[in-house]
C-alpha positions in Angstrom: -10.3 -45.8 102.6 -9.4 -47.3 99.2 -6.1 -47.2 97.8 -5.1 -46.4 94.1 -3.4 -49.3 92.6 -1.6 -49.7 89.3 -1.0 -53.0 87.5 1.1 -53.8 84.5 -0.3 -56.4 82.0 1.9 -58.2 79.5 1.3 -61.1 77.2 3.3 -62.7 74.3 1.3 -65.9 73.8 -2.4 -65.5 72.5 -1.9 -61.8 73.1 -5.4 -60.6 72.0 -7.3 -63.2 73.8 -5.3 -63.2 76.9 -5.2 -59.4 77.3 -9.0 -59.3 76.7 -9.5 -62.0 79.3 -7.2 -60.5 81.9 -9.0 -57.1 81.5 -12.3 -58.9 81.9 -11.2 -60.8 85.0 -9.5 -57.6 86.6 -12.8 -55.7 86.1 -14.9 -58.5 87.7 -12.6 -58.7 90.6 -11.7 -55.0 91.3 -14.4 -53.0 89.5 -13.9 -50.3 86.9 -10.5 -50.0 85.4 -8.5 -47.0 84.2 -6.7 -48.2 81.2 -3.6 -47.1 79.2 -3.2 -47.7 75.4 -1.8 -51.1 74.5 1.8 -51.2 73.3 3.8 -53.8 71.5 7.4 -54.2 72.7 10.2 -56.7 72.1 10.9 -59.2 74.7 13.7 -57.9 77.2 16.2 -60.3 78.4 15.3 -63.4 76.3 14.4 -64.2 72.7 10.7 -64.6 72.2 7.8 -63.1 70.3 6.8 -59.5 71.1 4.7 -58.6 74.0 1.6 -56.6 74.3 1.7 -54.3 77.4 -0.5 -51.9 79.1 -1.2 -50.4 82.6 -4.5 -50.4 84.4 -5.5 -48.5 87.5 -8.2 -49.2 90.1 -9.2 -48.5 93.6 -9.4 -51.2 96.3 -9.6 -51.7 100.0 -7.8 -55.0 99.8 -4.3 -55.4 101.1 -1.3 -55.4 98.7 -0.8 -59.1 99.4 -4.4 -59.8 98.7 -4.1 -57.8 95.5 -1.1 -59.8 94.4 -2.6 -63.0 95.3 -5.7 -62.3 93.0 -3.3 -61.3 90.3 -1.6 -64.6 90.6 -5.0 -66.3 90.3 -5.9 -64.3 87.1 -2.6 -65.2 85.6 -3.2 -68.9 86.3 -6.7 -68.6 84.8 -5.1 -67.1 81.6 -2.7 -70.2 81.4 0.3 -68.8 83.1 2.7 -71.4 84.2 5.3 -70.1 86.8 8.2 -72.4 86.0 10.8 -69.8 85.0 11.1 -66.2 85.0 12.4 -65.0 81.5 10.1 -66.9 79.2 7.2 -66.4 76.9 3.9 -66.2 78.8 0.3 -66.1 78.4 -0.1 -63.4 81.2 2.1 -61.4 83.3 0.4 -59.2 85.9 2.6 -57.1 88.2 1.5 -54.9 91.0 3.4 -51.7 90.3 2.0 -49.3 92.9 -0.2 -49.5 95.9 -1.0 -45.8 96.9 2.3 -44.4 98.1 3.4 -47.6 99.9 7.1 -48.5 100.0 7.7 -52.1 100.7 10.4 -54.6 100.1 9.5 -57.8 102.0 9.3 -61.5 100.9 8.1 -61.4 97.4 6.4 -58.0 97.6 8.4 -54.9 96.3 6.6 -51.6 96.0 7.0 -49.5 94.0 8.0 -52.1 91.5 11.5 -51.4 90.2 10.2 -52.2 86.6 8.7 -48.7 86.6 12.2 -47.1 86.2 13.8 -49.9 84.0 11.3 -50.6 81.2 9.6 -48.5 78.7 6.7 -50.9 78.3 6.0 -50.2 82.0 6.8 -46.5 82.4 5.2 -45.2 79.2 1.7 -46.6 79.8 1.9 -45.7 83.5 2.8 -42.2 82.6 -0.1 -42.1 80.1 -2.6 -42.7 82.9 -0.9 -41.5 86.0 1.6 -38.8 84.6 0.9 -36.2 87.4 1.4 -38.7 90.2 4.9 -38.9 91.8 7.1 -41.9 92.4 7.0 -42.5 96.2 10.7 -43.0 96.4 12.1 -40.4 93.9 9.3 -37.8 94.1 9.4 -37.4 90.3 6.3 -37.2 88.4 5.7 -40.3 86.1 5.3 -37.9 83.0 8.6 -36.3 83.7 10.3 -39.6 84.3 9.0 -40.8 80.9 10.0 -37.6 79.1 13.6 -38.2 80.5 13.7 -42.0 79.8 16.1 -43.3 77.3 14.1 -45.6 75.2 16.6 -46.0 72.3 17.1 -49.7 73.3 13.4 -50.4 74.1 11.1 -49.8 71.1 7.3 -49.3 71.7 4.5 -49.2 69.2 1.0 -48.3 70.2 -1.5 -50.7 68.8 -5.2 -50.4 68.1 -7.2 -51.9 71.0 -9.5 -53.7 71.0 -8.3 -55.7 68.0 -10.3 -56.0 64.8 
């Protein structure tokens, strides 16, 4: 049986090119994608150019670790260098949800805590999966977004694809 998976996508270096490349590679690897709008947001935790962020969803029969490994390959293909955590990046792909799985084990944490911490993750997730419930809190993502204090994290929906 296939699992519903959600992945956040972010880039603040070559944003247009790298987001398009990541979407192409994700589609080639996992099949049809459900895709949120693309949002521009300021970097959080470090000074850098603004990011483009979105969330995609797809079905897979691969394990969470296999999905995560493939996401890392796609990041690398988009020019990502994993030398430090809080820095500008060509591509950041984070496995947010894998069905209702709850895991915290050796580099794999599901659901990803970014969902409840960052507007640039929760807003696009709520856009495409608003009726689904967080596997720990049991709250719907749409309700979580409606209650989210985004006063410190501005988001701006952008036209996608560009041009």
